[in-house]
N, C-alpha and C positions, 0 to 999 in steps of 0.2 A: 539523743534518740528522738526528742521532740522535734528537732530541726529536720531530721531525716523524714519522719512521718509527715511533717508539714510540707515538704518539698518533693515528695515522691512523684506526685502528679506532674510537676514541672519537669523533673528529670526524665520521666517516661515520654512526655511530649517532645522534649528536645531530642531524645534518642530516636523517636519515631520520625521526626523531621530529618535528622541526619541520615537515617536509612533511606528515606524517600529521595533525598538529594544525591546520595552517593551510590545507590544500588539501582542500576537501570531496570532490572526485573521488578523491583519493588515499585518503582515509579510507573512502570508499564501496568502492573496489577492495579494500582490506584486509578489510573486513567481508564483501564478496561472496566472497572467498576462504575465509573462515571458514564461510560458508553452504555452500559446495561440499563441505567436509569433514564436514558433518553438524550443525554447530552451528546454532542458530536454526531448528530443525524445529518447526513449529507442532503443538500438540496439539488435536485436535478432540473436542468433547464432544457429547452428545446434546442435541437442542433442548429448550428450557424448555417447560413445560406451558401457559403463558398467552401469548396473542398481545399484542403491543404495538399501541397506536393510532399508526400511522405517518403518519396524515393530518396535513397541515400542515407536515411536514418537507420543505422544498423546496430545489431546486437549479436552476441555470440554466447552460446551456452558452454558448460564445462567440457563437453565432448567435442567442441570445435564447430558445432553446427551454427551457421550464420543465418540470421533473419533480417530481411530488409522490410521495413514497414510498407514501402511502396508495393511490394509483391503481395501484400495481404489485402489488397483492394477486393471488396466483395465480402469481407469478414468484419465483424465488430472486434475492435482491439481494446483490451483493458491493459493499460500500462501503468505500473506503479514503480516509483523511484523510492528506495528505502536504504537503510544501513543497519548493521547489527548493533551498533552503539547507540542508536536513536530510540529512546524510550517511547515516544509516540508511535514510531514504526512498529516496535515490539508489541505495543498495546493493540494496534489494529490488525495484526497478523492473524489472530484466530478468526476474526470476522471475514477477512479476505480469503483465508483458507476455506471457510465454509462456502463462500460464494464460488470459489474455484471448483470445489467438489461438485457443486450443483451444475456447472457448465463445462467441466473438463472433457466430457465425451461429445460435446456439441461442436461439430466441425465449422460452424458459423461464428464461433467466438474464440478469440486467441488471447491468452494471458501471457504477459511478459513482466517479470519482476526484475527490474534493473538494479543491480548492485551499485550503490554509491560509495561503498567502502574502498573500492579499488582492489579488493582481494576476493576474487570469485570463489576460490577454494574455501575460504573462511565462511563466506555467505552460504555456500552449499552445505557445509558442515552444520552451520547454525540451523538451517531448515530441517536437515535430517535429524538432528538432536531433538528437535521439538515435534518431530513427526508431521511436518507440513509437507504437502505433496507438490507445492507450487514450483514451476520451472524458473530457475534463476539464470539471468544473463548479465554479461558485462556490456557496457556501452562501447562500441568500436568506431563511432563516428561523432561528429558534432550534433548536438540536439538544439533546435531553435529555442530561444527564451520563452516563446509563447507556449511551448510544451513543458519545459523544465528550466526554471531559473535558479535552482540551487536549494530551494527550501525542501526540507524533508519532514514527513513524507509528502510526496506529490503524486496524485493519481489523475490520469487523463483517460478518457474513453473516446474513441473515434467510431463513427458509424460506418456503414459498409461503403460509403462513397469517400471516406477519408476526411469527413468533416469533424472538427473538434466539437464533440457533443457534451462533454463534461470535463471540467478541470477543477481540482480541489487541492489546495496546499494545506497541510496539517492533517490531523487525525480525523477519521470518520468511521462510522460503523457500516461496513460494506455488506453485512449480512442483512441489513435493513430491507424490508419488502419493497421499498421505493426503488432501490438499486436493482433488485432482481427483476422487477416489473420493467424498469427502464431498459435493461439489457435485453429482455425478451422482446420489448417493443422495437428496439433498434434492429434486432435480428430479422424481423419480418417486414420492416419498412424499406422503401427504395430510395 
């Protein structure tokens, strides 16, 4: 009995660590808590000077609707690569959903959430189960490494001229006022 009382804290700590390691939602919850206290705040930079040729970078939604980034010139594009199994992706989803709901009715801003699972139906179901409203697409073309090199999550924002204005690999709090102001500024700039 003395041994159990003496080691109960150690046992609870080990159990906590095992849960964090093996349960993606638990890890996501921990990361989300760190986001709330100010860690993972994205830094926004000024847009680059040269526009990229976004034509031919294509995505398709669950209904078969195709989107070519080149056809979106004149709009701000928020593009996020994510996967259902990725704890950092899961952790940043509530902040991205909040950002999306702020801009979803704005015709000058387009959101594309690119499924990196390779299973679009699973990703759409994941979003629906969590009551996220974000549109999920699968990648149907090659994507240049300067946009997505394989790290999850990766978020890129293009301005209205197709210039890469923001690129971030890893988790970030996209409900941050800096991002909202950044998108609003890109909407009105030429």
